[in-house]
N, CA, C and O atoms as a printed pandas DataFrame, in Angstrom:
     atom_number atom_name residue_name chain_id  residue_number  x_coord  y_coord  z_coord
0              1         N          MET        A               1   43.894 -134.976  -53.320
1              2        CA          MET        A               1   44.866 -134.007  -52.825
2              3         C          MET        A               1   44.194 -132.648  -52.665
3              4         O          MET        A               1   43.452 -132.205  -53.543
4              5         N          MET        A               2   44.456 -132.002  -51.552
5              6        CA          MET        A               2   43.909 -130.673  -51.301
6              7         C          MET        A               2   44.668 -129.647  -52.133
7              8         O          MET        A               2   45.848 -129.833  -52.431
8              9         N          VAL        A               3   43.987 -128.558  -52.509
9             10        CA          VAL        A               3   44.606 -127.510  -53.312
10            11         C          VAL        A               3   45.860 -126.983  -52.638
11            12         O          VAL        A               3   46.883 -126.790  -53.295
12            13         N          GLN        A               4   45.791 -126.748  -51.332
13            14        CA          GLN        A               4   46.906 -126.137  -50.628
14            15         C          GLN        A               4   48.170 -126.983  -50.694
15            16         O          GLN        A               4   49.271 -126.450  -50.551
16            17         N          GLU        A               5   48.040 -128.284  -50.907
17            18        CA          GLU        A               5   49.203 -129.148  -51.015
18            19         C          GLU        A               5   49.827 -129.085  -52.404
19            20         O          GLU        A               5   50.995 -129.434  -52.574
20            21         N          ALA        A               6   49.056 -128.642  -53.401
21            22        CA          ALA        A               6   49.508 -128.683  -54.781
22            23         C          ALA        A               6   50.051 -127.357  -55.309
23            24         O          ALA        A               6   50.867 -127.355  -56.231
24            25         N          ILE        A               7   49.624 -126.255  -54.755
25            26        CA          ILE        A               7   50.006 -124.944  -55.306
26            27         C          ILE        A               7   51.017 -124.258  -54.395
27            28         O          ILE        A               7   50.737 -123.983  -53.228
28            29         N          LYS        A               8   52.174 -123.993  -54.936
29            30        CA          LYS        A               8   53.199 -123.233  -54.205
30            31         C          LYS        A               8   52.873 -121.751  -54.347
31            32         O          LYS        A               8   52.346 -121.319  -55.373
32            33         N          PHE        A               9   53.189 -120.976  -53.313
33            34        CA          PHE        A               9   52.910 -119.546  -53.378
34            35         C          PHE        A               9   54.100 -118.743  -52.882
35            36         O          PHE        A               9   54.905 -119.214  -52.078
36            37         N          ASP        A              10   54.190 -117.499  -53.393
37            38        CA          ASP        A              10   55.299 -116.591  -53.072
38            39         C          ASP        A              10   54.918 -115.579  -51.998
39            40         O          ASP        A              10   55.776 -115.104  -51.253
40            41         N          HIS        A              11   53.641 -115.252  -51.921
41            42        CA          HIS        A              11   53.149 -114.241  -50.983
42            43         C          HIS        A              11   51.928 -114.795  -50.260
43            44         O          HIS        A              11   51.143 -115.552  -50.831
44            45         N          TYR        A              12   51.782 -114.409  -49.000
45            46        CA          TYR        A              12   50.670 -114.901  -48.189
46            47         C          TYR        A              12   50.025 -113.741  -47.442
47            48         O          TYR        A              12   50.705 -112.945  -46.796
48            49         N          VAL        A              13   48.699 -113.661  -47.541
49            50        CA          VAL        A              13   47.930 -112.682  -46.787
50            51         C          VAL        A              13   46.997 -113.448  -45.853
51            52         O          VAL        A              13   46.107 -114.170  -46.303
52            53         N          ASP        A              14   47.211 -113.283  -44.549
53            54        CA          ASP        A              14   46.349 -113.886  -43.545
54            55         C          ASP        A              14   45.322 -112.833  -43.138
55            56         O          ASP        A              14   45.599 -111.959  -42.316
56            57         N          ALA        A              15   44.138 -112.932  -43.724
57            58        CA          ALA        A              15   43.080 -111.957  -43.468
58            59         C          ALA        A              15   41.960 -112.573  -42.638
59            60         O          ALA        A              15   40.822 -112.107  -42.680
60            61         N          LYS        A              16   42.283 -113.609  -41.892
61            62        CA          LYS        A              16   41.251 -114.319  -41.125
62            63         C          LYS        A              16   40.642 -113.470  -40.008
63            64         O          LYS        A              16   39.523 -113.742  -39.572
64            65         N          SER        A              17   41.350 -112.463  -39.547
65            66        CA          SER        A              17   40.810 -111.614  -38.481
66            67         C          SER        A              17   40.156 -110.342  -39.028
67            68         O          SER        A              17   39.732 -109.483  -38.255
68            69         N          MET        A              18   40.074 -110.220  -40.350
69            70        CA          MET        A              18   39.581 -108.995  -40.981
70            71         C          MET        A              18   38.165 -109.166  -41.520
71            72         O          MET        A              18   37.784 -110.233  -42.001
72            73         N          GLN        A              19   37.401 -108.085  -41.427
73            74        CA          GLN        A              19   36.046 -108.040  -41.975
74            75         C          GLN        A              19   36.061 -107.269  -43.289
75            76         O          GLN        A              19   36.994 -106.516  -43.565
76            77         N          CYS        A              20   35.040 -107.457  -44.079
77            78        CA          CYS        A              20   34.866 -106.759  -45.346
78            79         C          CYS        A              20   34.936 -105.243  -45.105
79            80         O          CYS        A              20   34.317 -104.754  -44.160
80            81         N          PRO        A              21   35.649 -104.509  -45.907
81            82        CA          PRO        A              21   36.293 -104.851  -47.171
82            83         C          PRO        A              21   37.798 -105.141  -47.054
83            84         O          PRO        A              21   38.491 -105.228  -48.068
84            85         N          MET        A              22   38.300 -105.288  -45.836
85            86        CA          MET        A              22   39.742 -105.397  -45.632
86            87         C          MET        A              22   40.403 -106.580  -46.357
87            88         O          MET        A              22   41.494 -106.394  -46.896
88            89         N          PRO        A              23   39.817 -107.775  -46.406
89            90        CA          PRO        A              23   40.494 -108.849  -47.145
90            91         C          PRO        A              23   40.734 -108.488  -48.616
91            92         O          PRO        A              23   41.797 -108.778  -49.167
92            93         N          LEU        A              24   39.743 -107.858  -49.240
93            94        CA          LEU        A              24   39.908 -107.448  -50.635
94            95         C          LEU        A              24   40.956 -106.358  -50.768
95            96         O          LEU        A              24   41.765 -106.388  -51.695
96            97         N          LEU        A              25   40.953 -105.399  -49.858
97            98        CA          LEU        A              25   41.944 -104.317  -49.918
98            99         C          LEU        A              25   43.363 -104.847  -49.700
99           100         O          LEU        A              25   44.293 -104.421  -50.386
100          101         N          LYS        A              26   43.534 -105.764  -48.758
101          102        CA          LYS        A              26   44.857 -106.373  -48.522
102          103         C          LYS        A              26   45.284 -107.201  -49.725
103          104         O          LYS        A              26   46.458 -107.207  -50.098
104          105         N          PHE        A              27   44.329 -107.901  -50.332
105          106        CA          PHE        A              27   44.587 -108.670  -51.547
106          107         C          PHE        A              27   45.111 -107.762  -52.661
107          108         O          PHE        A              27   46.130 -108.055  -53.287
108          109         N          LYS        A              28   44.406 -106.662  -52.897
109          110        CA          LYS        A              28   44.806 -105.722  -53.954
110          111         C          LYS        A              28   46.169 -105.109  -53.672
111          112         O          LYS        A              28   46.986 -104.976  -54.583
112          113         N          ALA        A              29   46.428 -104.733  -52.418
113          114        CA          ALA        A              29   47.711 -104.130  -52.057
114          115         C          ALA        A              29   48.862 -105.109  -52.277
115          116         O          ALA        A              29   49.904 -104.736  -52.815
116          117         N          CYS        A              30   48.676 -106.340  -51.866
117          118        CA          CYS        A              30   49.721 -107.340  -52.040
118          119         C          CYS        A              30   49.945 -107.616  -53.520
119          120         O          CYS        A              30   51.089 -107.686  -53.971
120          121         N          LEU        A              31   48.881 -107.771  -54.268
121          122        CA          LEU        A              31   48.979 -108.037  -55.703
122          123         C          LEU        A              31   49.724 -106.918  -56.413
123          124         O          LEU        A              31   50.512 -107.168  -57.325
124          125         N          HIS        A              32   49.471 -105.684  -55.992
125          126        CA          HIS        A              32   50.119 -104.516  -56.601
126          127         C          HIS        A              32   51.642 -104.577  -56.436
127          128         O          HIS        A              32   52.370 -104.144  -57.329
128          129         N          GLY        A              33   52.124 -105.097  -55.331
129          130        CA          GLY        A              33   53.558 -105.159  -55.076
130          131         C          GLY        A              33   54.251 -106.400  -55.607
131          132         O          GLY        A              33   55.460 -106.558  -55.433
132          133         N          MET        A              34   53.496 -107.285  -56.256
133          134        CA          MET        A              34   54.069 -108.536  -56.750
134          135         C          MET        A              34   54.611 -108.404  -58.167
135          136         O          MET        A              34   54.235 -107.497  -58.909
136          137         N          ASN        A              35   55.487 -109.311  -58.525
137          138        CA          ASN        A              35   56.013 -109.401  -59.889
138          139         C          ASN        A              35   55.200 -110.413  -60.687
139          140         O          ASN        A              35   54.582 -111.313  -60.118
140          141         N          ALA        A              36   55.205 -110.260  -61.998
141          142        CA          ALA        A              36   54.537 -111.223  -62.874
142          143         C          ALA        A              36   55.120 -112.611  -62.628
143          144         O          ALA        A              36   56.331 -112.770  -62.477
144          145         N          GLY        A              37   54.247 -113.607  -62.591
145          146        CA          GLY        A              37   54.668 -114.983  -62.373
146          147         C          GLY        A              37   54.640 -115.419  -60.923
147          148         O          GLY        A              37   54.820 -116.601  -60.630
148          149         N          GLU        A              38   54.415 -114.482  -60.008
149          150        CA          GLU        A              38   54.341 -114.831  -58.587
150          151         C          GLU        A              38   52.901 -115.187  -58.208
151          152         O          GLU        A              38   51.938 -114.719  -58.815
152          153         N          VAL        A              39   52.794 -116.034  -57.181
153          154        CA          VAL        A              39   51.489 -116.509  -56.722
154          155         C          VAL        A              39   51.207 -115.981  -55.316
155          156         O          VAL        A              39   52.075 -115.994  -54.442
156          157         N          LEU        A              40   49.981 -115.521  -55.123
157          158        CA          LEU        A              40   49.508 -115.014  -53.833
158          159         C          LEU        A              40   48.494 -115.989  -53.256
159          160         O          LEU        A              40   47.606 -116.474  -53.957
160          161         N          ARG        A              41   48.644 -116.267  -51.970
161          162        CA          ARG        A              41   47.611 -117.027  -51.250
162          163         C          ARG        A              41   46.975 -116.093  -50.232
163          164         O          ARG        A              41   47.671 -115.397  -49.493
164          165         N          LEU        A              42   45.650 -116.086  -50.200
165          166        CA          LEU        A              42   44.875 -115.297  -49.248
166          167         C          LEU        A              42   43.968 -116.240  -48.479
167          168         O          LEU        A              42   43.254 -117.042  -49.081
168          169         N          ASP        A              43   43.989 -116.153  -47.153
169          170        CA          ASP        A              43   43.066 -116.893  -46.286
170          171         C          ASP        A              43   42.191 -115.897  -45.550
171          172         O          ASP        A              43   42.688 -114.909  -45.008
172          173         N          THR        A              44   40.879 -116.153  -45.526
173          174        CA          THR        A              44   39.958 -115.260  -44.849
174          175         C          THR        A              44   38.757 -116.035  -44.311
175          176         O          THR        A              44   38.414 -117.103  -44.817
176          177         N          LEU        A              45   38.130 -115.484  -43.289
177          178        CA          LEU        A              45   36.878 -116.026  -42.757
178          179         C          LEU        A              45   35.671 -115.258  -43.301
179          180         O          LEU        A              45   34.527 -115.675  -43.123
180          181         N          ASP        A              46   35.941 -114.130  -43.966
181          182        CA          ASP        A              46   34.893 -113.241  -44.454
182          183         C          ASP        A              46   34.162 -113.873  -45.640
183          184         O          ASP        A              46   34.741 -114.052  -46.711
184          185         N          ILE        A              47   32.892 -114.207  -45.440
185          186        CA          ILE        A              47   32.124 -114.877  -46.495
186          187         C          ILE        A              47   31.960 -114.009  -47.743
187          188         O          ILE        A              47   31.817 -114.532  -48.848
188          189         N          GLY        A              48   31.980 -112.691  -47.572
189          190        CA          GLY        A              48   31.881 -111.794  -48.720
190          191         C          GLY        A              48   33.046 -111.946  -49.684
191          192         O          GLY        A              48   32.907 -111.702  -50.882
192          193         N          SER        A              49   34.184 -112.347  -49.161
193          194        CA          SER        A              49   35.360 -112.535  -50.006
194          195         C          SER        A              49   35.177 -113.695  -50.979
195          196         O          SER        A              49   35.845 -113.765  -52.010
196          197         N          LYS        A              50   34.277 -114.591  -50.643
197          198        CA          LYS        A              50   34.003 -115.736  -51.516
198          199         C          LYS        A              50   33.498 -115.258  -52.874
199          200         O          LYS        A              50   33.703 -115.925  -53.889
200          201         N          LYS        A              51   32.835 -114.097  -52.889
201          202        CA          LYS        A              51   32.388 -113.482  -54.144
202          203         C          LYS        A              51   33.346 -112.386  -54.597
203          204         O          LYS        A              51   33.630 -112.264  -55.788
204          205         N          ASP        A              52   33.850 -111.580  -53.643
205          206        CA          ASP        A              52   34.652 -110.406  -53.984
206          207         C          ASP        A              52   35.960 -110.755  -54.698
207          208         O          ASP        A              52   36.294 -110.147  -55.715
208          209         N          ILE        A              53   36.693 -111.723  -54.171
209          210        CA          ILE        A              53   38.004 -112.045  -54.745
210          211         C          ILE        A              53   37.860 -112.597  -56.165
211          212         O          ILE        A              53   38.518 -112.090  -57.074
212          213         N          PRO        A              54   37.014 -113.631  -56.392
213          214        CA          PRO        A              54   36.866 -114.114  -57.775
214          215         C          PRO        A              54   36.357 -113.040  -58.735
215          216         O          PRO        A              54   36.774 -112.995  -59.892
216          217         N          TYR        A              55   35.456 -112.173  -58.260
217          218        CA          TYR        A              55   34.954 -111.101  -59.119
218          219         C          TYR        A              55   36.086 -110.157  -59.508
219          220         O          TYR        A              55   36.208 -109.785  -60.675
220          221         N          HIS        A              56   36.915 -109.766  -58.540
221          222        CA          HIS        A              56   38.029 -108.874  -58.844
222          223         C          HIS        A              56   38.986 -109.530  -59.849
223          224         O          HIS        A              56   39.431 -108.889  -60.800
224          225         N          VAL        A              57   39.292 -110.791  -59.632
225          226        CA          VAL        A              57   40.198 -111.505  -60.541
226          227         C          VAL        A              57   39.597 -111.577  -61.943
227          228         O          VAL        A              57   40.296 -111.366  -62.934
228          229         N          GLU        A              58   38.308 -111.872  -62.023
229          230        CA          GLU        A              58   37.631 -111.976  -63.314
230          231         C          GLU        A              58   37.640 -110.656  -64.072
231          232         O          GLU        A              58   37.753 -110.645  -65.298
232          233         N          GLN        A              59   37.523 -109.547  -63.354
233          234        CA          GLN        A              59   37.471 -108.221  -63.970
234          235         C          GLN        A              59   38.858 -107.676  -64.322
235          236         O          GLN        A              59   38.975 -106.686  -65.045
236          237         N          SER        A              60   39.890 -108.316  -63.816
237          238        CA          SER        A              60   41.258 -107.835  -64.000
238          239         C          SER        A              60   41.968 -108.637  -65.082
239          240         O          SER        A              60   41.744 -109.839  -65.227
240          241         N          ASP        A              61   42.816 -107.967  -65.833
241          242        CA          ASP        A              61   43.658 -108.690  -66.786
242          243         C          ASP        A              61   45.060 -108.894  -66.203
243          244         O          ASP        A              61   45.967 -109.351  -66.899
244          245         N          LEU        A              62   45.232 -108.551  -64.920
245          246        CA          LEU        A              62   46.539 -108.665  -64.273
246          247         C          LEU        A              62   46.769 -110.020  -63.620
247          248         O          LEU        A              62   47.911 -110.385  -63.341
248          249         N          CYS        A              63   45.696 -110.774  -63.371
249          250        CA          CYS        A              63   45.861 -112.005  -62.601
250          251         C          CYS        A              63   44.846 -113.056  -63.018
251          252         O          CYS        A              63   43.874 -112.773  -63.717
252          253         N          VAL        A              64   45.103 -114.282  -62.565
253          254        CA          VAL        A              64   44.206 -115.396  -62.859
254          255         C          VAL        A              64   44.088 -116.263  -61.602
255          256         O          VAL        A              64   45.065 -116.454  -60.877
256          257         N          MET        A              65   42.887 -116.783  -61.354
257          258        CA          MET        A              65   42.651 -117.638  -60.198
258          259         C          MET        A              65   43.233 -119.021  -60.481
259          260         O          MET        A              65   42.910 -119.642  -61.494
260          261         N          LEU        A              66   44.084 -119.496  -59.590
261          262        CA          LEU        A              66   44.650 -120.839  -59.712
262          263         C          LEU        A              66   43.883 -121.852  -58.878
263          264         O          LEU        A              66   43.829 -123.031  -59.226
264          265         N          GLY        A              67   43.293 -121.401  -57.781
265          266        CA          GLY        A              67   42.578 -122.341  -56.932
266          267         C          GLY        A              67   41.781 -121.650  -55.849
267          268         O          GLY        A              67   42.038 -120.505  -55.480
268          269         N          PHE        A              68   40.797 -122.393  -55.352
269          270        CA          PHE        A              68   39.952 -121.942  -54.248
270          271         C          PHE        A              68   39.657 -123.162  -53.391
271          272         O          PHE        A              68   39.437 -124.262  -53.896
272          273         N          GLU        A              69   39.658 -122.941  -52.092
273          274        CA          GLU        A              69   39.341 -124.033  -51.180
274          275         C          GLU        A              69   38.547 -123.479  -50.010
275          276         O          GLU        A              69   38.848 -122.400  -49.498
276          277         N          GLU        A              70   37.538 -124.217  -49.593
277          278        CA          GLU        A              70   36.755 -123.866  -48.410
278          279         C          GLU        A              70   36.875 -125.032  -47.434
279          280         O          GLU        A              70   36.519 -126.163  -47.765
280          281         N          ALA        A              71   37.375 -124.756  -46.238
281          282        CA          ALA        A              71   37.554 -125.796  -45.225
282          283         C          ALA        A              71   37.249 -125.202  -43.861
283          284         O          ALA        A              71   37.315 -123.986  -43.683
284          285         N          ASN        A              72   36.923 -126.037  -42.913
285          286        CA          ASN        A              72   36.661 -125.574  -41.553
286          287         C          ASN        A              72   37.937 -125.607  -40.723
287          288         O          ASN        A              72   38.732 -126.541  -40.819
288          289         N          ASN        A              73   38.120 -124.570  -39.904
289          290        CA          ASN        A              73   39.256 -124.550  -38.986
290          291         C          ASN        A              73   38.896 -125.316  -37.713
291          292         O          ASN        A              73   37.821 -125.911  -37.633
292          293         N          ASP        A              74   39.776 -125.306  -36.729
293          294        CA          ASP        A              74   39.558 -126.051  -35.487
294          295         C          ASP        A              74   38.337 -125.572  -34.693
295          296         O          ASP        A              74   37.779 -126.320  -33.890
296          297         N          GLN        A              75   37.933 -124.324  -34.925
297          298        CA          GLN        A              75   36.770 -123.768  -34.228
298          299         C          GLN        A              75   35.471 -123.983  -35.028
299          300         O          GLN        A              75   34.406 -123.522  -34.619
300          301         N          GLY        A              76   35.566 -124.677  -36.154
301          302        CA          GLY        A              76   34.397 -124.942  -36.983
302          303         C          GLY        A              76   34.019 -123.808  -37.907
303          304         O          GLY        A              76   32.958 -123.848  -38.530
304          305         N          GLN        A              77   34.871 -122.788  -38.011
305          306        CA          GLN        A              77   34.604 -121.647  -38.891
306          307         C          GLN        A              77   35.072 -121.983  -40.309
307          308         O          GLN        A              77   36.093 -122.644  -40.494
308          309         N          ALA        A              78   34.319 -121.523  -41.297
309          310        CA          ALA        A              78   34.722 -121.701  -42.690
310          311         C          ALA        A              78   35.886 -120.776  -43.014
311          312         O          ALA        A              78   35.815 -119.569  -42.781
312          313         N          VAL        A              79   36.956 -121.349  -43.552
313          314        CA          VAL        A              79   38.112 -120.586  -44.008
314          315         C          VAL        A              79   38.129 -120.667  -45.531
315          316         O          VAL        A              79   38.104 -121.754  -46.108
316          317         N          TYR        A              80   38.173 -119.497  -46.171
317          318        CA          TYR        A              80   38.195 -119.417  -47.626
318          319         C          TYR        A              80   39.637 -119.102  -48.042
319          320         O          TYR        A              80   40.216 -118.103  -47.615
320          321         N          SER        A              81   40.197 -119.970  -48.876
321          322        CA          SER        A              81   41.577 -119.805  -49.331
322          323         C          SER        A              81   41.591 -119.632  -50.843
323          324         O          SER        A              81   40.929 -120.365  -51.578
324          325         N          PHE        A              82   42.357 -118.648  -51.289
325          326        CA          PHE        A              82   42.465 -118.329  -52.715
326          327         C          PHE        A              82   43.928 -118.340  -53.123
327          328         O          PHE        A              82   44.784 -117.880  -52.367
328          329         N          TRP        A              83   44.225 -118.858  -54.305
329          330        CA          TRP        A              83   45.546 -118.804  -54.903
330          331         C          TRP        A              83   45.420 -118.090  -56.222
331          332         O          TRP        A              83   44.645 -118.499  -57.086
332          333         N          VAL        A              84   46.190 -117.005  -56.386
333          334        CA          VAL        A              84   46.072 -116.148  -57.555
334          335         C          VAL        A              84   47.454 -115.913  -58.155
335          336         O          VAL        A              84   48.405 -115.581  -57.448
336          337         N          LEU        A              85   47.547 -116.091  -59.464
337          338        CA          LEU        A              85   48.784 -115.857  -60.204
338          339         C          LEU        A              85   48.740 -114.464  -60.819
339          340         O          LEU        A              85   47.781 -114.111  -61.505
340          341         N          LYS        A              86   49.784 -113.677  -60.571
341          342        CA          LYS        A              86   49.873 -112.359  -61.217
342          343         C          LYS        A              86   50.493 -112.571  -62.591
343          344         O          LYS        A              86   51.570 -113.156  -62.708
344          345         N          GLN        A              87   49.817 -112.098  -63.624
345          346        CA          GLN        A              87   50.268 -112.308  -64.997
346          347         C          GLN        A              87   51.071 -111.150  -65.556
347          348         O          GLN        A              87   51.986 -111.366  -66.349
348          349         N          LYS        A              88   50.755 -109.942  -65.167
349          350        CA          LYS        A              88   51.423 -108.762  -65.744
350          351         C          LYS        A              88   52.031 -107.926  -64.661
351          352         O          LYS        A              88   52.636 -106.892  -64.946
């Protein structure tokens, strides 16, 4: 089973058209407006986000990574998907 089929989410950020640092900034902005217990899904093509998002989550006590998936879209581009739970 793919991660995306197993994890329900409350908020979605489609950052596939954005370059660094915008996916991380949109991620932080969305997370800031969320309530504890809500899940955010972020999709991006930006390879830098593959390191940036997990690093931010690891450094924060506000959220925890629930899942990560890397898959190719119809154009053969790598899409990086993250699911993050806001804890506080």
